[in-house]
ROSE-182091 format. One record per residue: residue number from 1; residue in three letters; x, z negated, y of N, C-alpha, C, O in turn. Coordinates in steps of 0.001 Angstrom, whole numbers. Layout:
<sites>
k | r | nx | nz | ny | cax | caz | cay | cx | cz | cy | ox | oz | oy
NUM | ALA | X | Z | Y | X | Z | Y | X | Z | Y | X | Z | Y
...
</sites>
This chain:
<sites>
k | r | nx | nz | ny | cax | caz | cay | cx | cz | cy | ox | oz | oy
1 | MET | 878 | 143 | -1190 | 6 | -27 | 13 | 874 | 123 | 1034 | 1972 | -426 | 943
2 | GLN | 561 | 843 | 2119 | 1413 | 550 | 3561 | 1064 | -404 | 4482 | -92 | -827 | 4497
3 | GLN | 1716 | -722 | 5091 | 1365 | -1546 | 6101 | 690 | -921 | 7447 | 1207 | -635 | 8527
4 | ARG | -561 | -822 | 7020 | -1498 | -182 | 8516 | -2904 | -760 | 7946 | -3260 | -784 | 6767
5 | ILE | -3458 | -1120 | 8841 | -4993 | -1180 | 9154 | -5518 | 56 | 9465 | -4944 | 581 | 10418
6 | SER | -6638 | 856 | 8864 | -7049 | 2028 | 9476 | -8755 | 1825 | 10125 | -9300 | 2360 | 11090
7 | LEU | -9159 | 1023 | 9326 | -10422 | 1063 | 9868 | -10831 | -967 | 9890 | -10697 | -1641 | 8868
8 | ILE | -11246 | -1496 | 11068 | -11948 | -2631 | 11381 | -13052 | -2575 | 11540 | -13553 | -1879 | 12422
9 | THR | -13895 | -3486 | 10511 | -15666 | -2985 | 10603 | -15940 | -4384 | 10777 | -15411 | -5274 | 10111
10 | LEU | -16868 | -4566 | 11785 | -17603 | -5759 | 12332 | -18787 | -5793 | 11525 | -19362 | -4711 | 11638
11 | GLY | -19335 | -6496 | 10836 | -20836 | -6858 | 10227 | -21767 | -7146 | 11441 | -21619 | -8159 | 12124
12 | THR | -22696 | -6252 | 11676 | -23543 | -6628 | 13047 | -24706 | -6649 | 12862 | -25202 | -5673 | 12298
13 | ARG | -25572 | -7780 | 13274 | -26828 | -7731 | 13149 | -27606 | -7190 | 14079 | -28811 | -7063 | 13864
14 | ASP | -27031 | -6789 | 15256 | -27990 | -6035 | 16227 | -27100 | -5157 | 16674 | -26103 | -5449 | 17335
15 | MET | -27524 | -3749 | 16230 | -26557 | -2667 | 16301 | -26914 | -2236 | 17667 | -25951 | -1757 | 18266
16 | THR | -28073 | -2267 | 18365 | -28113 | -1857 | 19826 | -27363 | -2779 | 20871 | -26740 | -2298 | 21817
17 | THR | -27474 | -4243 | 20617 | -26728 | -5192 | 21613 | -25182 | -4634 | 21562 | -24518 | -4319 | 22549
18 | MET | -24775 | -4586 | 20245 | -23035 | -4810 | 20053 | -22703 | -3253 | 20339 | -21584 | -3068 | 20818
19 | GLY | -23422 | -2214 | 20143 | -22927 | -851 | 20721 | -23014 | -810 | 22215 | -22221 | -71 | 22798
20 | ALA | -23990 | -1601 | 23002 | -24175 | -1581 | 24208 | -23014 | -2400 | 25022 | -22659 | -2172 | 26178
21 | PHE | -22502 | -3423 | 24128 | -21409 | -4183 | 24682 | -20274 | -3585 | 24565 | -19545 | -3571 | 25557
22 | TYR | -19853 | -2971 | 23395 | -18266 | -2029 | 23530 | -18696 | -813 | 24319 | -17715 | -263 | 24819
23 | ASP | -19698 | -290 | 24558 | -19989 | 830 | 25405 | -19695 | 286 | 27205 | -19054 | 867 | 28081
24 | ALA | -20155 | -513 | 27237 | -19858 | -1171 | 28761 | -18574 | -1674 | 28693 | -18256 | -1869 | 29866
25 | LEU | -17572 | -2024 | 27904 | -16376 | -2293 | 28025 | -15638 | -726 | 28467 | -14531 | -729 | 29006
26 | GLY | -16296 | 451 | 28209 | -15584 | 1626 | 28488 | -15221 | 2392 | 27361 | -14434 | 3333 | 27463
27 | TRP | -15740 | 2054 | 26289 | -15178 | 2436 | 24898 | -16119 | 3709 | 24647 | -17290 | 3677 | 25024
28 | ALA | -15685 | 4614 | 24125 | -16587 | 6101 | 23840 | -16830 | 5931 | 22231 | -16006 | 5571 | 21390
29 | ARG | -18079 | 6262 | 22065 | -18251 | 6260 | 20624 | -17679 | 7607 | 20281 | -17246 | 8397 | 21120
30 | VAL | -17718 | 7864 | 18617 | -17402 | 9057 | 18174 | -18414 | 9214 | 17203 | -18968 | 8268 | 16643
31 | ASP | -18757 | 10905 | 16919 | -19645 | 11154 | 15865 | -19580 | 9993 | 14483 | -18492 | 9622 | 14041
32 | SER | -20575 | 9628 | 14049 | -20357 | 8986 | 12739 | -22204 | 9235 | 12138 | -23177 | 9731 | 12707
33 | PRO | -22041 | 8673 | 10877 | -23430 | 8621 | 10285 | -24331 | 7728 | 10541 | -23900 | 6787 | 11206
34 | ASP | -25619 | 7670 | 10206 | -26823 | 6796 | 11098 | -26222 | 5553 | 10372 | -25369 | 5483 | 9487
35 | GLU | -26933 | 4601 | 11021 | -26200 | 3078 | 10955 | -24815 | 2871 | 10968 | -24247 | 1942 | 10395
36 | VAL | -24291 | 3732 | 11616 | -22492 | 3475 | 11765 | -22448 | 3743 | 13202 | -22977 | 4754 | 13666
37 | ILE | -21750 | 2754 | 14037 | -21354 | 3071 | 15610 | -19906 | 3108 | 15619 | -19459 | 1978 | 15817
38 | ALA | -18987 | 4011 | 15475 | -17462 | 4096 | 15559 | -17067 | 4375 | 17005 | -17735 | 4955 | 17861
39 | TYR | -15700 | 3783 | 17118 | -14868 | 3568 | 18125 | -13629 | 3873 | 17710 | -13071 | 3012 | 17030
40 | ASP | -12799 | 5293 | 18033 | -11586 | 5506 | 17624 | -10527 | 4863 | 18363 | -10466 | 5170 | 19554
41 | LEU | -9829 | 4184 | 18002 | -8616 | 3449 | 18954 | -7467 | 3803 | 18489 | -7402 | 4410 | 17420
42 | ILE | -6586 | 3552 | 19060 | -4868 | 4049 | 18992 | -4250 | 3741 | 17596 | -3559 | 2744 | 17385
43 | GLY | -4580 | 4756 | 16587 | -4270 | 4445 | 15155 | -5040 | 3903 | 14450 | -4681 | 3729 | 13285
44 | GLN | -6391 | 3423 | 14871 | -7219 | 2558 | 13846 | -8862 | 3418 | 14406 | -9016 | 4267 | 15285
45 | THR | -9666 | 2907 | 13678 | -11163 | 2937 | 14229 | -11530 | 1336 | 14279 | -10986 | 407 | 13683
46 | LEU | -12855 | 1328 | 15372 | -13439 | 142 | 15228 | -14603 | 574 | 14787 | -15085 | 1568 | 15331
47 | GLY | -15287 | -57 | 13739 | -16821 | 353 | 13455 | -17436 | -963 | 13174 | -16917 | -1999 | 12760
48 | LEU | -19071 | -597 | 13601 | -19854 | -1399 | 13532 | -21174 | -1187 | 12771 | -22024 | -414 | 13214
49 | TYR | -21362 | -1929 | 11531 | -22208 | -1403 | 10610 | -23115 | -2814 | 10226 | -22767 | -3993 | 10296
50 | PRO | -24391 | -2226 | 9803 | -25463 | -3573 | 9663 | -24653 | -4739 | 8646 | -23952 | -4437 | 7680
51 | ILE | -24862 | -5753 | 8995 | -24434 | -6814 | 8112 | -25056 | -6933 | 6921 | -24426 | -7540 | 6055
52 | GLU | -26121 | -6517 | 6647 | -26829 | -6539 | 5571 | -26274 | -5521 | 4265 | -26069 | -5687 | 3062
53 | LYS | -26150 | -4284 | 5321 | -25447 | -3270 | 4695 | -23902 | -3436 | 4120 | -23499 | -3055 | 3021
54 | LEU | -23329 | -3945 | 4906 | -22113 | -4390 | 4494 | -21942 | -5646 | 3186 | -21105 | -5714 | 2286
55 | ALA | -22848 | -6358 | 3448 | -22997 | -7246 | 2571 | -23539 | -6471 | 684 | -23172 | -6698 | -469
56 | GLU | -24503 | -5578 | 1306 | -24750 | -5158 | -25 | -23568 | -4257 | -623 | -23294 | -4449 | -1807
57 | ASP | -22713 | -3119 | 212 | -21552 | -2907 | -125 | -20520 | -3536 | -865 | -19793 | -2947 | -1666
58 | ILE | -20459 | -4908 | -547 | -19519 | -5556 | -860 | -20072 | -6194 | -2414 | -19220 | -6230 | -3302
59 | GLY | -21209 | -6597 | -2678 | -21967 | -6915 | -3661 | -22251 | -8524 | -3330 | -22575 | -9136 | -4349
60 | VAL | -22207 | -9242 | -2270 | -22362 | -10428 | -2113 | -23949 | -10608 | -885 | -24618 | -9728 | -344
61 | ASP | -24052 | -11934 | -837 | -25349 | -12284 | 69 | -24795 | -12395 | 1479 | -23670 | -12886 | 1574
62 | VAL | -25380 | -12035 | 2524 | -25236 | -11907 | 3623 | -24466 | -13144 | 4023 | -23455 | -13101 | 4723
63 | ALA | -25003 | -14250 | 3537 | -24709 | -15608 | 4183 | -23318 | -15944 | 3362 | -22777 | -16986 | 3732
64 | THR | -22594 | -15149 | 2199 | -21076 | -15281 | 2031 | -20191 | -14625 | 3209 | -18993 | -14855 | 3372
65 | LEU | -20834 | -13929 | 3854 | -19621 | -13174 | 5053 | -19528 | -14183 | 6252 | -18570 | -13971 | 6995
66 | GLY | -20182 | -15036 | 6520 | -19899 | -15818 | 7623 | -19409 | -15265 | 8694 | -19581 | -14110 | 9084
67 | HIS | -18530 | -16463 | 9370 | -17549 | -15458 | 10569 | -16467 | -16417 | 10168 | -16522 | -17627 | 10387
68 | GLY | -15257 | -15657 | 9432 | -13973 | -15718 | 9396 | -13102 | -16379 | 10576 | -13068 | -15981 | 11740
69 | ALA | -12530 | -17277 | 10128 | -11489 | -17714 | 11211 | -10298 | -16674 | 11539 | -9180 | -16774 | 11032
70 | MET | -10702 | -15586 | 12516 | -9890 | -14293 | 12730 | -10206 | -13810 | 14080 | -11354 | -13713 | 14514
71 | THR | -9142 | -13515 | 14719 | -9197 | -12848 | 16223 | -9108 | -11385 | 16166 | -8807 | -10821 | 15114
72 | LEU | -9302 | -10884 | 17010 | -9100 | -9166 | 17309 | -8369 | -9329 | 18320 | -8837 | -10085 | 19172
73 | GLY | -7057 | -8736 | 18590 | -6331 | -8745 | 19618 | -6118 | -7637 | 20293 | -6006 | -6549 | 19728
74 | HIS | -6031 | -7814 | 21720 | -6045 | -6280 | 22618 | -4755 | -6701 | 23772 | -5021 | -7488 | 24681
75 | ASN | -3683 | -6243 | 23670 | -2670 | -6249 | 24536 | -2856 | -5565 | 25464 | -3427 | -4499 | 25231
76 | VAL | -2444 | -5889 | 26963 | -2452 | -4972 | 28132 | -953 | -5077 | 28519 | 10 | -5656 | 28014
77 | ARG | -1114 | -4359 | 29517 | 307 | -3965 | 30135 | 670 | -4936 | 31292 | 1868 | -5056 | 31551
78 | GLU | -103 | -5535 | 31907 | 98 | -6583 | 33141 | -703 | -7812 | 33003 | -1861 | -7921 | 32599
79 | LYS | 225 | -8838 | 33462 | -556 | -10080 | 33353 | -1725 | -10327 | 33913 | -2483 | -11082 | 33304
80 | ALA | -2194 | -9702 | 35325 | -3635 | -9429 | 35769 | -4485 | -8829 | 35109 | -5661 | -9104 | 35346
81 | ASP | -4148 | -7741 | 33989 | -4833 | -7090 | 33289 | -6095 | -8091 | 32135 | -7269 | -7907 | 31813
82 | VAL | -5015 | -9192 | 31804 | -6084 | -10396 | 31007 | -7283 | -10648 | 32022 | -8361 | -10320 | 31528
83 | ALA | -7348 | -11038 | 33032 | -8401 | -11543 | 33653 | -9262 | -10475 | 34018 | -10454 | -10779 | 34074
84 | ALA | -8984 | -9392 | 34260 | -9856 | -8101 | 33989 | -10526 | -7872 | 33016 | -11756 | -7812 | 33023
85 | VAL | -9839 | -7722 | 32097 | -10591 | -7673 | 30810 | -11413 | -8632 | 30284 | -12314 | -8430 | 29469
86 | LEU | -11065 | -9762 | 30800 | -12074 | -10863 | 30185 | -13747 | -10754 | 31404 | -14926 | -11019 | 31167
87 | ASP | -13138 | -10315 | 32500 | -14182 | -10237 | 33454 | -15144 | -8951 | 33097 | -16338 | -8954 | 33398
88 | ALA | -14520 | -7876 | 32442 | -15559 | -6880 | 32095 | -16332 | -7289 | 30795 | -17495 | -6921 | 30629
89 | ALA | -15673 | -8052 | 29884 | -16378 | -8441 | 28645 | -17511 | -9312 | 29061 | -18640 | -9203 | 28583
90 | LYS | -17137 | -10266 | 30059 | -18393 | -11133 | 30554 | -19209 | -10287 | 31134 | -20379 | -10617 | 30937
91 | ALA | -19063 | -9095 | 31925 | -20076 | -8593 | 32790 | -20891 | -7765 | 31437 | -22116 | -7660 | 31394
92 | ALA | -20019 | -7250 | 30437 | -20710 | -6317 | 29204 | -21690 | -7456 | 28438 | -22439 | -7024 | 27561
93 | GLY | -21706 | -8840 | 28730 | -22781 | -9600 | 27940 | -21814 | -10626 | 26977 | -22290 | -11505 | 26259
94 | GLY | -20499 | -10360 | 27099 | -19566 | -11518 | 25950 | -19724 | -12897 | 26796 | -20436 | -13199 | 27754
95 | ARG | -18803 | -13572 | 26072 | -18529 | -15014 | 26425 | -17189 | -15322 | 26575 | -16481 | -15444 | 25575
96 | VAL | -16666 | -15490 | 27895 | -15535 | -16142 | 27949 | -15092 | -17347 | 27188 | -15566 | -18389 | 27641
97 | LEU | -14427 | -17465 | 26307 | -14208 | -18693 | 25673 | -12760 | -19584 | 26122 | -12636 | -20797 | 25950
98 | LYS | -11765 | -18723 | 26704 | -10702 | -19313 | 27136 | -10271 | -18410 | 28490 | -9826 | -17275 | 28322
99 | PRO | -10419 | -18942 | 29773 | -9764 | -17943 | 30900 | -8547 | -17579 | 30811 | -7793 | -18273 | 30129
100 | ALA | -8122 | -16583 | 31374 | -6690 | -16042 | 31480 | -5720 | -17299 | 31985 | -5840 | -17891 | 33057
101 | ALA | -4513 | -17619 | 30723 | -3805 | -18868 | 31491 | -2616 | -18512 | 30686 | -2711 | -17887 | 29630
102 | ASP | -1262 | -18999 | 31298 | 175 | -18444 | 30669 | 158 | -19309 | 29561 | -512 | -20341 | 29526
103 | VAL | 907 | -18891 | 28626 | 1224 | -19513 | 27268 | 2540 | -19893 | 27322 | 3417 | -19344 | 27990
104 | PHE | 2687 | -21065 | 26437 | 3949 | -21668 | 26360 | 5133 | -20764 | 25678 | 6294 | -21123 | 25873
105 | TRP | 4930 | -19855 | 25057 | 5936 | -18997 | 24644 | 6422 | -17811 | 25690 | 7235 | -16911 | 25482
106 | GLY | 5680 | -18096 | 26849 | 6410 | -16819 | 27937 | 5155 | -15792 | 28227 | 5235 | -15168 | 29285
107 | GLY | 3875 | -15526 | 27301 | 2918 | -15043 | 27850 | 2078 | -15386 | 28316 | 2045 | -16565 | 28670
108 | HIS | 776 | -14366 | 28591 | -318 | -14803 | 29581 | -1493 | -14469 | 28700 | -1444 | -13354 | 28181
109 | HIS | -2604 | -15266 | 28414 | -3795 | -14863 | 27654 | -5247 | -15548 | 27814 | -5482 | -16461 | 28605
110 | GLY | -6086 | -15022 | 27027 | -7452 | -15300 | 27185 | -8326 | -14954 | 26159 | -7983 | -13993 | 25470
111 | TYR | -9495 | -15574 | 25864 | -10066 | -15368 | 24732 | -11603 | -15200 | 25422 | -11977 | -15676 | 26493
112 | PHE | -12510 | -14228 | 24302 | -13721 | -14023 | 24746 | -14275 | -13540 | 23385 | -13599 | -13019 | 22497
113 | GLN | -15703 | -13806 | 23349 | -16440 | -13331 | 22304 | -17650 | -12559 | 22561 | -18503 | -12725 | 23433
114 | ASP | -17562 | -11631 | 21584 | -18642 | -10518 | 21554 | -20212 | -11086 | 21553 | -20457 | -12258 | 21267
115 | PRO | -21030 | -10323 | 21834 | -22552 | -11031 | 21540 | -22747 | -11308 | 20210 | -23654 | -12098 | 19948
116 | GLU | -22246 | -10944 | 19506 | -22311 | -11800 | 17710 | -21417 | -12786 | 17200 | -21521 | -13279 | 16078
117 | GLY | -20326 | -13135 | 18236 | -19300 | -14177 | 17763 | -17963 | -13581 | 17535 | -16993 | -14335 | 17607
118 | HIS | -17788 | -12357 | 17274 | -16304 | -11831 | 17087 | -15588 | -12324 | 18188 | -16067 | -12333 | 19322
119 | ILE | -14368 | -12772 | 17890 | -13590 | -13310 | 18906 | -12514 | -12353 | 19282 | -12002 | -11719 | 18359
120 | TRP | -12155 | -12182 | 20318 | -11097 | -11073 | 20799 | -9954 | -11987 | 21730 | -10337 | -12929 | 22424
121 | GLU | -8820 | -11667 | 21666 | -7804 | -12186 | 22411 | -7078 | -11389 | 23114 | -6401 | -10562 | 22504
122 | VAL | -7022 | -11439 | 24823 | -6624 | -10448 | 25543 | -5428 | -11075 | 25742 | -5388 | -12259 | 26076
123 | ALA | -4135 | -10200 | 25521 | -3086 | -10753 | 25953 | -1950 | -10028 | 26397 | -1749 | -8987 | 25773
124 | HIS | -846 | -10402 | 27657 | 276 | -9875 | 28100 | 1239 | -10514 | 27592 | 1352 | -11739 | 27634
125 | ASN | 2270 | -9491 | 26896 | 3167 | -10242 | 26262 | 4302 | -9548 | 27119 | 4300 | -8321 | 27219
126 | PRO | 5185 | -10248 | 27684 | 6405 | -9418 | 28185 | 7853 | -9054 | 27242 | 8858 | -8428 | 27579
127 | PHE | 7516 | -9698 | 25983 | 8533 | -9387 | 25076 | 7960 | -8190 | 24333 | 8801 | -7674 | 23597
128 | SER | 6884 | -7660 | 24317 | 6291 | -6736 | 23467 | 5656 | -5557 | 24076 | 4528 | -5321 | 23644
129 | THR | 6166 | -4664 | 25086 | 5588 | -4120 | 25778 | 4795 | -2825 | 25140 | 5017 | -2324 | 24038
130 | LEU | 4245 | -2592 | 25684 | 3152 | -1302 | 25078 | 3645 | -6 | 25284 | 4136 | 245 | 26384
131 | ARG | 3593 | 1020 | 24260 | 4223 | 2365 | 24259 | 3268 | 3140 | 25513 | 2220 | 2669 | 25952
132 | ALA | 3815 | 4258 | 25901 | 3103 | 4825 | 26891 | 1518 | 5164 | 26565 | 602 | 5292 | 27378
133 | ASP | 1477 | 5269 | 25131 | -41 | 5810 | 24783 | -687 | 4337 | 24614 | -1769 | 4344 | 24026
134 | GLY | -391 | 3563 | 24869 | -734 | 1940 | 24529 | -660 | 1142 | 23365 | -1057 | -11 | 23195
135 | ALA | 60 | 2135 | 22372 | 117 | 1260 | 21194 | 1222 | 115 | 21200 | 2147 | 7 | 22004
136 | PHE | 951 | -633 | 20232 | 1454 | -2016 | 20068 | 2439 | -2189 | 18875 | 2288 | -1696 | 17757
137 | ARG | 3377 | -2897 | 19254 | 4436 | -3427 | 18045 | 4910 | -4660 | 18475 | 5182 | -4865 | 19658
138 | TRP | 5062 | -5726 | 17360 | 5158 | -7168 | 17716 | 6584 | -7216 | 18540 | 6764 | -8041 | 19436
139 | ASN | 7560 | -6271 | 18159 | 8825 | -6457 | 19131 | 8680 | -5420 | 20184 | 9621 | -5097 | 20910
140 | GLY | 7782 | -5029 | 20241 | 7843 | -3769 | 21219 | 8585 | -2634 | 20774 | 9032 | -2562 | 19629
141 | PHE | 8792 | -1380 | 21988 | 9297 | -373 | 21505 | 10565 | -351 | 22055 | 10735 | -211 | 23266
142 | GLY | 11541 | -487 | 21199 | 13018 | -456 | 21940 | 13798 | 614 | 22386 | 14887 | 404 | 22921
</sites>
């Protein structure tokens, strides 16, 4: 197995609200089958899929899926961009869990929750600068 995540699927209870949230963040949908909302990212795709269908595909009860202890990370180029993304998430209907703040390791970050509780970290890491196309690597692009 290669070190790659191709698709991140969020089990979604309210497809209309969730689609509107990510649309309001400025993301562009791509053509996809009915019951799927997809956004191509840099190197991956984020998919929204009805949680009942996801549970059926996996072969488990919906309650089994719950909300795992996981965050989705979005790195930005400048420190000030962290607060701007958090503001955009709030304006789109999300909830800011932690306002933009400096971090002990030298970065700057904050957290928001989308309308169904998926948690995003927005971070500026001066040690892992983004490539021109926005791609991220843990130790940056040297």
